[in-house]
PDB file with SEQRES, HELIX, SHEET and CRYST1 records, atoms N, CA, C and O in Angstrom:
SEQRES   1 A   80  MET THR ASP PRO VAL PHE PHE ALA PRO SER ARG ARG TYR          
SEQRES   2 A   80  THR ALA GLY GLU VAL ALA ASN LEU THR GLY SER VAL LEU          
SEQRES   3 A   80  VAL ASP SER GLY HIS SER ASP ILE SER ILE GLU ALA LEU          
SEQRES   4 A   80  ALA PRO ALA SER GLU GLY GLY GLU ASN ALA LEU VAL PHE          
SEQRES   5 A   80  VAL ASP GLY LYS ARG ASN SER ALA LEU MET PRO SER LEU          
SEQRES   6 A   80  ARG ALA ALA ALA VAL LEU CYS PRO ALA GLU PHE ALA GLY          
SEQRES   7 A   80  LYS ALA                                                      
HELIX    1 AA1 ALA A   15  THR A   22  1                                   8    
HELIX    2 AA2 SER A   29  HIS A   31  5                                   3    
HELIX    3 AA3 LYS A   56  SER A   59  1                                   4    
HELIX    4 AA4 MET A   62  SER A   64  5                                   3    
HELIX    5 AA5 ALA A   74  LYS A   79  5                                   6    
SHEET    1 AA1 3 ALA A  38  PRO A  41  0                                        
SHEET    2 AA1 3 ALA A  49  PHE A  52  1                                        
SHEET    3 AA1 3 ALA A  69  LEU A  71  1                                        
CRYST1    1.000    1.000    1.000  90.00  90.00  90.00 P 1           1          
ATOM      1  N   MET A   1      -3.813  26.582  60.788  1.00  0.00           N  
ATOM      2  CA  MET A   1      -3.215  27.666  60.102  1.00  0.00           C  
ATOM      3  C   MET A   1      -1.602  27.382  60.174  1.00  0.00           C  
ATOM      4  O   MET A   1      -1.016  27.084  61.215  1.00  0.00           O  
ATOM      5  N   THR A   2      -1.063  27.510  59.048  1.00  0.00           N  
ATOM      6  CA  THR A   2       0.362  27.218  58.917  1.00  0.00           C  
ATOM      7  C   THR A   2       1.236  28.387  59.083  1.00  0.00           C  
ATOM      8  O   THR A   2       2.409  28.255  59.433  1.00  0.00           O  
ATOM      9  N   ASP A   3       0.660  29.604  58.824  1.00  0.00           N  
ATOM     10  CA  ASP A   3       1.546  30.839  58.971  1.00  0.00           C  
ATOM     11  C   ASP A   3       0.791  31.830  59.859  1.00  0.00           C  
ATOM     12  O   ASP A   3      -0.245  32.377  59.482  1.00  0.00           O  
ATOM     13  N   PRO A   4       1.376  32.047  61.105  1.00  0.00           N  
ATOM     14  CA  PRO A   4       0.736  32.834  62.076  1.00  0.00           C  
ATOM     15  C   PRO A   4       0.808  34.390  61.867  1.00  0.00           C  
ATOM     16  O   PRO A   4       0.438  35.181  62.734  1.00  0.00           O  
ATOM     17  N   VAL A   5       1.312  34.761  60.655  1.00  0.00           N  
ATOM     18  CA  VAL A   5       1.531  36.147  60.410  1.00  0.00           C  
ATOM     19  C   VAL A   5       0.269  36.611  59.482  1.00  0.00           C  
ATOM     20  O   VAL A   5       0.134  36.194  58.332  1.00  0.00           O  
ATOM     21  N   PHE A   6      -0.575  37.453  60.059  1.00  0.00           N  
ATOM     22  CA  PHE A   6      -1.702  37.935  59.163  1.00  0.00           C  
ATOM     23  C   PHE A   6      -1.350  39.025  58.256  1.00  0.00           C  
ATOM     24  O   PHE A   6      -1.878  39.042  57.144  1.00  0.00           O  
ATOM     25  N   PHE A   7      -0.446  40.020  58.626  1.00  0.00           N  
ATOM     26  CA  PHE A   7      -0.022  41.067  57.917  1.00  0.00           C  
ATOM     27  C   PHE A   7       1.464  41.099  57.878  1.00  0.00           C  
ATOM     28  O   PHE A   7       2.118  40.761  58.865  1.00  0.00           O  
ATOM     29  N   ALA A   8       2.065  41.527  56.682  1.00  0.00           N  
ATOM     30  CA  ALA A   8       3.520  41.762  56.675  1.00  0.00           C  
ATOM     31  C   ALA A   8       3.746  42.901  57.496  1.00  0.00           C  
ATOM     32  O   ALA A   8       2.882  43.778  57.533  1.00  0.00           O  
ATOM     33  N   PRO A   9       4.806  43.006  58.168  1.00  0.00           N  
ATOM     34  CA  PRO A   9       5.255  44.294  58.947  1.00  0.00           C  
ATOM     35  C   PRO A   9       5.572  45.366  58.017  1.00  0.00           C  
ATOM     36  O   PRO A   9       6.120  45.184  56.930  1.00  0.00           O  
ATOM     37  N   SER A  10       5.184  46.565  58.513  1.00  0.00           N  
ATOM     38  CA  SER A  10       5.351  47.732  57.623  1.00  0.00           C  
ATOM     39  C   SER A  10       6.815  48.152  57.650  1.00  0.00           C  
ATOM     40  O   SER A  10       7.334  48.717  56.687  1.00  0.00           O  
ATOM     41  N   ARG A  11       7.478  47.861  58.788  1.00  0.00           N  
ATOM     42  CA  ARG A  11       8.932  48.042  58.781  1.00  0.00           C  
ATOM     43  C   ARG A  11       9.432  47.364  60.028  1.00  0.00           C  
ATOM     44  O   ARG A  11       8.666  46.952  60.899  1.00  0.00           O  
ATOM     45  N   ARG A  12      10.800  47.256  60.089  1.00  0.00           N  
ATOM     46  CA  ARG A  12      11.378  46.542  61.231  1.00  0.00           C  
ATOM     47  C   ARG A  12      11.743  47.570  62.203  1.00  0.00           C  
ATOM     48  O   ARG A  12      11.852  48.746  61.853  1.00  0.00           O  
ATOM     49  N   TYR A  13      11.948  47.161  63.486  1.00  0.00           N  
ATOM     50  CA  TYR A  13      12.198  48.149  64.481  1.00  0.00           C  
ATOM     51  C   TYR A  13      13.563  47.664  65.141  1.00  0.00           C  
ATOM     52  O   TYR A  13      13.794  46.466  64.974  1.00  0.00           O  
ATOM     53  N   THR A  14      14.384  48.295  65.770  1.00  0.00           N  
ATOM     54  CA  THR A  14      15.437  47.873  66.645  1.00  0.00           C  
ATOM     55  C   THR A  14      15.013  47.808  68.006  1.00  0.00           C  
ATOM     56  O   THR A  14      13.930  48.301  68.321  1.00  0.00           O  
ATOM     57  N   ALA A  15      15.789  47.223  68.893  1.00  0.00           N  
ATOM     58  CA  ALA A  15      15.576  47.145  70.291  1.00  0.00           C  
ATOM     59  C   ALA A  15      15.527  48.416  70.879  1.00  0.00           C  
ATOM     60  O   ALA A  15      14.657  48.644  71.720  1.00  0.00           O  
ATOM     61  N   GLY A  16      16.375  49.316  70.541  1.00  0.00           N  
ATOM     62  CA  GLY A  16      16.448  50.736  71.053  1.00  0.00           C  
ATOM     63  C   GLY A  16      15.118  51.491  70.668  1.00  0.00           C  
ATOM     64  O   GLY A  16      14.572  52.229  71.489  1.00  0.00           O  
ATOM     65  N   GLU A  17      14.626  51.298  69.442  1.00  0.00           N  
ATOM     66  CA  GLU A  17      13.335  52.002  69.053  1.00  0.00           C  
ATOM     67  C   GLU A  17      12.203  51.455  69.886  1.00  0.00           C  
ATOM     68  O   GLU A  17      11.374  52.210  70.393  1.00  0.00           O  
ATOM     69  N   VAL A  18      12.165  50.178  70.026  1.00  0.00           N  
ATOM     70  CA  VAL A  18      11.137  49.520  70.882  1.00  0.00           C  
ATOM     71  C   VAL A  18      11.282  50.113  72.356  1.00  0.00           C  
ATOM     72  O   VAL A  18      10.255  50.420  72.961  1.00  0.00           O  
ATOM     73  N   ALA A  19      12.306  50.252  72.840  1.00  0.00           N  
ATOM     74  CA  ALA A  19      12.491  50.744  74.179  1.00  0.00           C  
ATOM     75  C   ALA A  19      11.975  52.288  74.292  1.00  0.00           C  
ATOM     76  O   ALA A  19      11.275  52.714  75.211  1.00  0.00           O  
ATOM     77  N   ASN A  20      12.396  52.953  73.316  1.00  0.00           N  
ATOM     78  CA  ASN A  20      11.918  54.427  73.211  1.00  0.00           C  
ATOM     79  C   ASN A  20      10.422  54.467  73.075  1.00  0.00           C  
ATOM     80  O   ASN A  20       9.794  55.273  73.762  1.00  0.00           O  
ATOM     81  N   LEU A  21       9.793  53.655  72.233  1.00  0.00           N  
ATOM     82  CA  LEU A  21       8.370  53.699  71.938  1.00  0.00           C  
ATOM     83  C   LEU A  21       7.548  53.272  73.227  1.00  0.00           C  
ATOM     84  O   LEU A  21       6.443  53.768  73.447  1.00  0.00           O  
ATOM     85  N   THR A  22       8.143  52.310  74.095  1.00  0.00           N  
ATOM     86  CA  THR A  22       7.468  51.697  75.179  1.00  0.00           C  
ATOM     87  C   THR A  22       7.802  52.440  76.500  1.00  0.00           C  
ATOM     88  O   THR A  22       7.165  52.201  77.525  1.00  0.00           O  
ATOM     89  N   GLY A  23       8.787  53.324  76.461  1.00  0.00           N  
ATOM     90  CA  GLY A  23       9.241  54.004  77.699  1.00  0.00           C  
ATOM     91  C   GLY A  23      10.008  52.992  78.512  1.00  0.00           C  
ATOM     92  O   GLY A  23      10.047  53.159  79.730  1.00  0.00           O  
ATOM     93  N   SER A  24      10.605  51.989  77.985  1.00  0.00           N  
ATOM     94  CA  SER A  24      11.538  50.990  78.627  1.00  0.00           C  
ATOM     95  C   SER A  24      12.932  51.420  78.668  1.00  0.00           C  
ATOM     96  O   SER A  24      13.297  52.411  78.036  1.00  0.00           O  
ATOM     97  N   VAL A  25      13.792  50.667  79.438  1.00  0.00           N  
ATOM     98  CA  VAL A  25      15.148  50.963  79.475  1.00  0.00           C  
ATOM     99  C   VAL A  25      15.911  49.693  79.117  1.00  0.00           C  
ATOM    100  O   VAL A  25      15.675  48.633  79.696  1.00  0.00           O  
ATOM    101  N   LEU A  26      16.788  49.805  78.201  1.00  0.00           N  
ATOM    102  CA  LEU A  26      17.592  48.578  77.835  1.00  0.00           C  
ATOM    103  C   LEU A  26      18.566  48.394  78.935  1.00  0.00           C  
ATOM    104  O   LEU A  26      19.111  49.344  79.497  1.00  0.00           O  
ATOM    105  N   VAL A  27      18.784  47.086  79.244  1.00  0.00           N  
ATOM    106  CA  VAL A  27      19.672  46.570  80.285  1.00  0.00           C  
ATOM    107  C   VAL A  27      21.143  46.890  79.778  1.00  0.00           C  
ATOM    108  O   VAL A  27      21.999  47.420  80.486  1.00  0.00           O  
ATOM    109  N   ASP A  28      21.314  46.518  78.529  1.00  0.00           N  
ATOM    110  CA  ASP A  28      22.661  46.836  77.915  1.00  0.00           C  
ATOM    111  C   ASP A  28      22.407  47.710  76.597  1.00  0.00           C  
ATOM    112  O   ASP A  28      21.888  47.238  75.586  1.00  0.00           O  
ATOM    113  N   SER A  29      22.779  48.873  76.708  1.00  0.00           N  
ATOM    114  CA  SER A  29      22.567  49.796  75.651  1.00  0.00           C  
ATOM    115  C   SER A  29      23.395  49.414  74.397  1.00  0.00           C  
ATOM    116  O   SER A  29      23.097  49.921  73.316  1.00  0.00           O  
ATOM    117  N   GLY A  30      24.358  48.595  74.495  1.00  0.00           N  
ATOM    118  CA  GLY A  30      25.075  48.038  73.474  1.00  0.00           C  
ATOM    119  C   GLY A  30      24.341  47.232  72.471  1.00  0.00           C  
ATOM    120  O   GLY A  30      24.804  46.940  71.368  1.00  0.00           O  
ATOM    121  N   HIS A  31      23.100  46.865  72.937  1.00  0.00           N  
ATOM    122  CA  HIS A  31      22.208  45.904  72.151  1.00  0.00           C  
ATOM    123  C   HIS A  31      21.198  46.833  71.500  1.00  0.00           C  
ATOM    124  O   HIS A  31      20.222  46.260  71.016  1.00  0.00           O  
ATOM    125  N   SER A  32      21.240  48.077  71.400  1.00  0.00           N  
ATOM    126  CA  SER A  32      20.213  48.866  70.921  1.00  0.00           C  
ATOM    127  C   SER A  32      19.934  48.796  69.459  1.00  0.00           C  
ATOM    128  O   SER A  32      18.876  49.220  68.994  1.00  0.00           O  
ATOM    129  N   ASP A  33      20.874  48.266  68.730  1.00  0.00           N  
ATOM    130  CA  ASP A  33      20.794  48.122  67.130  1.00  0.00           C  
ATOM    131  C   ASP A  33      20.310  46.933  66.769  1.00  0.00           C  
ATOM    132  O   ASP A  33      20.124  46.720  65.570  1.00  0.00           O  
ATOM    133  N   ILE A  34      20.024  45.960  67.715  1.00  0.00           N  
ATOM    134  CA  ILE A  34      19.415  44.655  67.327  1.00  0.00           C  
ATOM    135  C   ILE A  34      18.054  44.774  66.603  1.00  0.00           C  
ATOM    136  O   ILE A  34      17.144  45.486  67.027  1.00  0.00           O  
ATOM    137  N   SER A  35      17.985  44.063  65.535  1.00  0.00           N  
ATOM    138  CA  SER A  35      16.805  44.176  64.772  1.00  0.00           C  
ATOM    139  C   SER A  35      15.601  43.258  65.238  1.00  0.00           C  
ATOM    140  O   SER A  35      15.859  42.067  65.416  1.00  0.00           O  
ATOM    141  N   ILE A  36      14.486  43.644  65.421  1.00  0.00           N  
ATOM    142  CA  ILE A  36      13.297  42.910  65.823  1.00  0.00           C  
ATOM    143  C   ILE A  36      12.616  42.596  64.652  1.00  0.00           C  
ATOM    144  O   ILE A  36      12.251  43.535  63.945  1.00  0.00           O  
ATOM    145  N   GLU A  37      12.342  41.304  64.267  1.00  0.00           N  
ATOM    146  CA  GLU A  37      11.593  40.870  63.002  1.00  0.00           C  
ATOM    147  C   GLU A  37      10.360  40.243  63.301  1.00  0.00           C  
ATOM    148  O   GLU A  37       9.603  39.958  62.372  1.00  0.00           O  
ATOM    149  N   ALA A  38      10.001  39.943  64.686  1.00  0.00           N  
ATOM    150  CA  ALA A  38       8.795  39.136  64.948  1.00  0.00           C  
ATOM    151  C   ALA A  38       8.444  39.339  66.406  1.00  0.00           C  
ATOM    152  O   ALA A  38       9.259  39.826  67.190  1.00  0.00           O  
ATOM    153  N   LEU A  39       7.259  38.972  66.757  1.00  0.00           N  
ATOM    154  CA  LEU A  39       6.883  38.970  68.187  1.00  0.00           C  
ATOM    155  C   LEU A  39       6.559  37.541  68.442  1.00  0.00           C  
ATOM    156  O   LEU A  39       6.132  36.791  67.564  1.00  0.00           O  
ATOM    157  N   ALA A  40       6.795  37.158  69.788  1.00  0.00           N  
ATOM    158  CA  ALA A  40       6.702  35.769  70.082  1.00  0.00           C  
ATOM    159  C   ALA A  40       6.347  35.643  71.580  1.00  0.00           C  
ATOM    160  O   ALA A  40       6.712  36.513  72.372  1.00  0.00           O  
ATOM    161  N   PRO A  41       5.602  34.512  71.990  1.00  0.00           N  
ATOM    162  CA  PRO A  41       5.220  34.388  73.372  1.00  0.00           C  
ATOM    163  C   PRO A  41       6.461  33.895  74.090  1.00  0.00           C  
ATOM    164  O   PRO A  41       7.372  33.372  73.448  1.00  0.00           O  
ATOM    165  N   ALA A  42       6.519  34.039  75.318  1.00  0.00           N  
ATOM    166  CA  ALA A  42       7.713  33.606  76.061  1.00  0.00           C  
ATOM    167  C   ALA A  42       7.859  32.142  75.985  1.00  0.00           C  
ATOM    168  O   ALA A  42       8.994  31.670  76.050  1.00  0.00           O  
ATOM    169  N   SER A  43       6.871  31.398  75.858  1.00  0.00           N  
ATOM    170  CA  SER A  43       6.898  29.904  75.763  1.00  0.00           C  
ATOM    171  C   SER A  43       7.651  29.498  74.374  1.00  0.00           C  
ATOM    172  O   SER A  43       8.215  28.406  74.301  1.00  0.00           O  
ATOM    173  N   GLU A  44       7.646  30.269  73.437  1.00  0.00           N  
ATOM    174  CA  GLU A  44       8.342  29.965  72.062  1.00  0.00           C  
ATOM    175  C   GLU A  44       9.596  30.790  71.904  1.00  0.00           C  
ATOM    176  O   GLU A  44      10.651  30.224  71.619  1.00  0.00           O  
ATOM    177  N   GLY A  45       9.541  32.071  72.071  1.00  0.00           N  
ATOM    178  CA  GLY A  45      10.672  32.833  71.638  1.00  0.00           C  
ATOM    179  C   GLY A  45      11.031  32.765  70.194  1.00  0.00           C  
ATOM    180  O   GLY A  45      10.223  32.376  69.351  1.00  0.00           O  
ATOM    181  N   GLY A  46      12.300  33.162  69.896  1.00  0.00           N  
ATOM    182  CA  GLY A  46      12.697  33.135  68.608  1.00  0.00           C  
ATOM    183  C   GLY A  46      13.976  34.004  68.484  1.00  0.00           C  
ATOM    184  O   GLY A  46      14.163  34.967  69.227  1.00  0.00           O  
ATOM    185  N   GLU A  47      14.838  33.632  67.529  1.00  0.00           N  
ATOM    186  CA  GLU A  47      16.269  34.374  67.345  1.00  0.00           C  
ATOM    187  C   GLU A  47      15.990  35.846  67.228  1.00  0.00           C  
ATOM    188  O   GLU A  47      16.670  36.615  67.909  1.00  0.00           O  
ATOM    189  N   ASN A  48      15.046  36.316  66.422  1.00  0.00           N  
ATOM    190  CA  ASN A  48      14.869  37.701  66.053  1.00  0.00           C  
ATOM    191  C   ASN A  48      13.604  38.318  66.601  1.00  0.00           C  
ATOM    192  O   ASN A  48      13.093  39.328  66.116  1.00  0.00           O  
ATOM    193  N   ALA A  49      13.141  37.675  67.609  1.00  0.00           N  
ATOM    194  CA  ALA A  49      11.813  38.045  68.288  1.00  0.00           C  
ATOM    195  C   ALA A  49      11.863  38.974  69.452  1.00  0.00           C  
ATOM    196  O   ALA A  49      12.808  38.975  70.241  1.00  0.00           O  
ATOM    197  N   LEU A  50      10.880  39.727  69.542  1.00  0.00           N  
ATOM    198  CA  LEU A  50      10.586  40.422  70.715  1.00  0.00           C  
ATOM    199  C   LEU A  50       9.677  39.625  71.545  1.00  0.00           C  
ATOM    200  O   LEU A  50       8.638  39.164  71.071  1.00  0.00           O  
ATOM    201  N   VAL A  51      10.018  39.448  72.741  1.00  0.00           N  
ATOM    202  CA  VAL A  51       9.236  38.505  73.687  1.00  0.00           C  
ATOM    203  C   VAL A  51       8.742  39.316  74.842  1.00  0.00           C  
ATOM    204  O   VAL A  51       9.539  40.081  75.385  1.00  0.00           O  
ATOM    205  N   PHE A  52       7.480  39.228  75.287  1.00  0.00           N  
ATOM    206  CA  PHE A  52       7.015  39.819  76.450  1.00  0.00           C  
ATOM    207  C   PHE A  52       6.939  38.817  77.547  1.00  0.00           C  
ATOM    208  O   PHE A  52       6.308  37.774  77.375  1.00  0.00           O  
ATOM    209  N   VAL A  53       7.562  39.080  78.689  1.00  0.00           N  
ATOM    210  CA  VAL A  53       7.485  38.301  79.791  1.00  0.00           C  
ATOM    211  C   VAL A  53       6.822  39.013  80.996  1.00  0.00           C  
ATOM    212  O   VAL A  53       7.213  40.136  81.316  1.00  0.00           O  
ATOM    213  N   ASP A  54       5.804  38.373  81.691  1.00  0.00           N  
ATOM    214  CA  ASP A  54       5.175  39.046  82.757  1.00  0.00           C  
ATOM    215  C   ASP A  54       4.680  37.827  83.570  1.00  0.00           C  
ATOM    216  O   ASP A  54       4.224  36.810  83.047  1.00  0.00           O  
ATOM    217  N   GLY A  55       4.808  38.020  84.845  1.00  0.00           N  
ATOM    218  CA  GLY A  55       4.491  36.990  85.858  1.00  0.00           C  
ATOM    219  C   GLY A  55       5.478  35.956  86.194  1.00  0.00           C  
ATOM    220  O   GLY A  55       6.329  35.662  85.355  1.00  0.00           O  
ATOM    221  N   LYS A  56       5.447  35.369  87.351  1.00  0.00           N  
ATOM    222  CA  LYS A  56       6.541  34.631  87.918  1.00  0.00           C  
ATOM    223  C   LYS A  56       6.753  33.268  87.030  1.00  0.00           C  
ATOM    224  O   LYS A  56       7.828  32.690  86.871  1.00  0.00           O  
ATOM    225  N   ARG A  57       5.538  32.902  86.513  1.00  0.00           N  
ATOM    226  CA  ARG A  57       5.688  31.560  85.716  1.00  0.00           C  
ATOM    227  C   ARG A  57       6.571  31.755  84.461  1.00  0.00           C  
ATOM    228  O   ARG A  57       7.463  30.958  84.172  1.00  0.00           O  
ATOM    229  N   ASN A  58       6.271  32.886  83.709  1.00  0.00           N  
ATOM    230  CA  ASN A  58       7.035  33.127  82.520  1.00  0.00           C  
ATOM    231  C   ASN A  58       8.346  33.586  82.884  1.00  0.00           C  
ATOM    232  O   ASN A  58       9.250  33.341  82.085  1.00  0.00           O  
ATOM    233  N   SER A  59       8.655  34.293  84.091  1.00  0.00           N  
ATOM    234  CA  SER A  59       9.970  34.766  84.360  1.00  0.00           C  
ATOM    235  C   SER A  59      11.004  33.567  84.508  1.00  0.00           C  
ATOM    236  O   SER A  59      12.206  33.671  84.265  1.00  0.00           O  
ATOM    237  N   ALA A  60      10.382  32.451  84.926  1.00  0.00           N  
ATOM    238  CA  ALA A  60      11.142  31.289  85.200  1.00  0.00           C  
ATOM    239  C   ALA A  60      11.826  30.772  83.683  1.00  0.00           C  
ATOM    240  O   ALA A  60      12.822  30.054  83.595  1.00  0.00           O  
ATOM    241  N   LEU A  61      11.126  31.256  82.661  1.00  0.00           N  
ATOM    242  CA  LEU A  61      11.583  30.808  81.260  1.00  0.00           C  
ATOM    243  C   LEU A  61      12.853  31.583  80.881  1.00  0.00           C  
ATOM    244  O   LEU A  61      13.593  31.114  80.016  1.00  0.00           O  
ATOM    245  N   MET A  62      13.139  32.739  81.483  1.00  0.00           N  
ATOM    246  CA  MET A  62      14.043  33.741  81.032  1.00  0.00           C  
ATOM    247  C   MET A  62      15.494  33.277  80.780  1.00  0.00           C  
ATOM    248  O   MET A  62      16.124  33.622  79.780  1.00  0.00           O  
ATOM    249  N   PRO A  63      16.025  32.408  81.825  1.00  0.00           N  
ATOM    250  CA  PRO A  63      17.400  31.874  81.624  1.00  0.00           C  
ATOM    251  C   PRO A  63      17.598  31.086  80.275  1.00  0.00           C  
ATOM    252  O   PRO A  63      18.715  31.046  79.758  1.00  0.00           O  
ATOM    253  N   SER A  64      16.599  30.511  79.751  1.00  0.00           N  
ATOM    254  CA  SER A  64      16.819  29.673  78.483  1.00  0.00           C  
ATOM    255  C   SER A  64      16.055  30.317  77.321  1.00  0.00           C  
ATOM    256  O   SER A  64      15.958  29.721  76.248  1.00  0.00           O  
ATOM    257  N   LEU A  65      15.552  31.433  77.502  1.00  0.00           N  
ATOM    258  CA  LEU A  65      14.755  32.070  76.511  1.00  0.00           C  
ATOM    259  C   LEU A  65      15.617  32.552  75.266  1.00  0.00           C  
ATOM    260  O   LEU A  65      16.671  33.167  75.426  1.00  0.00           O  
ATOM    261  N   ARG A  66      15.104  32.234  74.013  1.00  0.00           N  
ATOM    262  CA  ARG A  66      15.862  32.691  72.897  1.00  0.00           C  
ATOM    263  C   ARG A  66      14.992  33.884  72.392  1.00  0.00           C  
ATOM    264  O   ARG A  66      13.793  33.751  72.144  1.00  0.00           O  
ATOM    265  N   ALA A  67      15.673  35.063  72.255  1.00  0.00           N  
ATOM    266  CA  ALA A  67      14.981  36.270  71.754  1.00  0.00           C  
ATOM    267  C   ALA A  67      16.043  37.239  71.418  1.00  0.00           C  
ATOM    268  O   ALA A  67      17.171  37.212  71.910  1.00  0.00           O  
ATOM    269  N   ALA A  68      15.580  38.175  70.472  1.00  0.00           N  
ATOM    270  CA  ALA A  68      16.386  39.397  70.175  1.00  0.00           C  
ATOM    271  C   ALA A  68      16.237  40.432  71.364  1.00  0.00           C  
ATOM    272  O   ALA A  68      17.151  41.199  71.667  1.00  0.00           O  
ATOM    273  N   ALA A  69      15.085  40.399  71.977  1.00  0.00           N  
ATOM    274  CA  ALA A  69      14.928  41.373  73.002  1.00  0.00           C  
ATOM    275  C   ALA A  69      13.669  40.941  73.806  1.00  0.00           C  
ATOM    276  O   ALA A  69      12.680  40.458  73.255  1.00  0.00           O  
ATOM    277  N   VAL A  70      13.776  41.158  75.221  1.00  0.00           N  
ATOM    278  CA  VAL A  70      12.679  40.879  76.091  1.00  0.00           C  
ATOM    279  C   VAL A  70      12.036  42.143  76.679  1.00  0.00           C  
ATOM    280  O   VAL A  70      12.750  43.003  77.194  1.00  0.00           O  
ATOM    281  N   LEU A  71      10.738  42.271  76.614  1.00  0.00           N  
ATOM    282  CA  LEU A  71      10.139  43.327  77.254  1.00  0.00           C  
ATOM    283  C   LEU A  71       9.547  42.735  78.613  1.00  0.00           C  
ATOM    284  O   LEU A  71       8.675  41.867  78.576  1.00  0.00           O  
ATOM    285  N   CYS A  72      10.021  43.204  79.743  1.00  0.00           N  
ATOM    286  CA  CYS A  72       9.647  42.701  81.043  1.00  0.00           C  
ATOM    287  C   CYS A  72       9.711  43.611  82.194  1.00  0.00           C  
ATOM    288  O   CYS A  72      10.410  44.616  82.066  1.00  0.00           O  
ATOM    289  N   PRO A  73       9.094  43.413  83.290  1.00  0.00           N  
ATOM    290  CA  PRO A  73       9.278  44.290  84.422  1.00  0.00           C  
ATOM    291  C   PRO A  73      10.720  44.363  84.889  1.00  0.00           C  
ATOM    292  O   PRO A  73      11.461  43.412  84.643  1.00  0.00           O  
ATOM    293  N   ALA A  74      11.152  45.384  85.520  1.00  0.00           N  
ATOM    294  CA  ALA A  74      12.494  45.625  85.928  1.00  0.00           C  
ATOM    295  C   ALA A  74      12.934  44.405  86.814  1.00  0.00           C  
ATOM    296  O   ALA A  74      14.046  43.914  86.618  1.00  0.00           O  
ATOM    297  N   GLU A  75      12.159  43.933  87.716  1.00  0.00           N  
ATOM    298  CA  GLU A  75      12.562  42.917  88.524  1.00  0.00           C  
ATOM    299  C   GLU A  75      12.862  41.652  87.951  1.00  0.00           C  
ATOM    300  O   GLU A  75      13.437  40.830  88.663  1.00  0.00           O  
ATOM    301  N   PHE A  76      12.526  41.322  86.616  1.00  0.00           N  
ATOM    302  CA  PHE A  76      12.899  40.177  85.900  1.00  0.00           C  
ATOM    303  C   PHE A  76      14.062  40.340  85.137  1.00  0.00           C  
ATOM    304  O   PHE A  76      14.623  39.333  84.705  1.00  0.00           O  
ATOM    305  N   ALA A  77      14.540  41.534  84.891  1.00  0.00           N  
ATOM    306  CA  ALA A  77      15.495  41.812  83.887  1.00  0.00           C  
ATOM    307  C   ALA A  77      16.891  41.094  84.184  1.00  0.00           C  
ATOM    308  O   ALA A  77      17.675  40.765  83.294  1.00  0.00           O  
ATOM    309  N   GLY A  78      17.098  40.895  85.545  1.00  0.00           N  
ATOM    310  CA  GLY A  78      18.367  40.161  85.905  1.00  0.00           C  
ATOM    311  C   GLY A  78      18.439  38.702  85.671  1.00  0.00           C  
ATOM    312  O   GLY A  78      19.488  38.068  85.792  1.00  0.00           O  
ATOM    313  N   LYS A  79      17.256  38.157  85.318  1.00  0.00           N  
ATOM    314  CA  LYS A  79      17.114  36.747  85.090  1.00  0.00           C  
ATOM    315  C   LYS A  79      17.490  36.357  83.706  1.00  0.00           C  
ATOM    316  O   LYS A  79      17.631  35.165  83.429  1.00  0.00           O  
ATOM    317  N   ALA A  80      17.673  37.370  82.749  1.00  0.00           N  
ATOM    318  CA  ALA A  80      17.914  36.940  81.319  1.00  0.00           C  
ATOM    319  C   ALA A  80      19.305  36.462  81.166  1.00  0.00           C  
ATOM    320  O   ALA A  80      19.705  36.064  80.072  1.00  0.00           O  
TER     321      ALA A  80                                                      
END                                                                             
């Protein structure tokens, strides 16, 4: 499969909107207007992607992770 997107997104969300929808807190509220254009695993990331990081193995990826936003447990937030 060359294109991992099955459906076109119905609309784009900002990091602030994702935080509100998930009950999360932005570490830096100044980034609330960043546009999220894709989802990606922690192993891949992406410039405009929302990345989910859970577990110690994936938290080790955070210092070098490329992402528009990262959804992670509070104890991992300082590693970004």
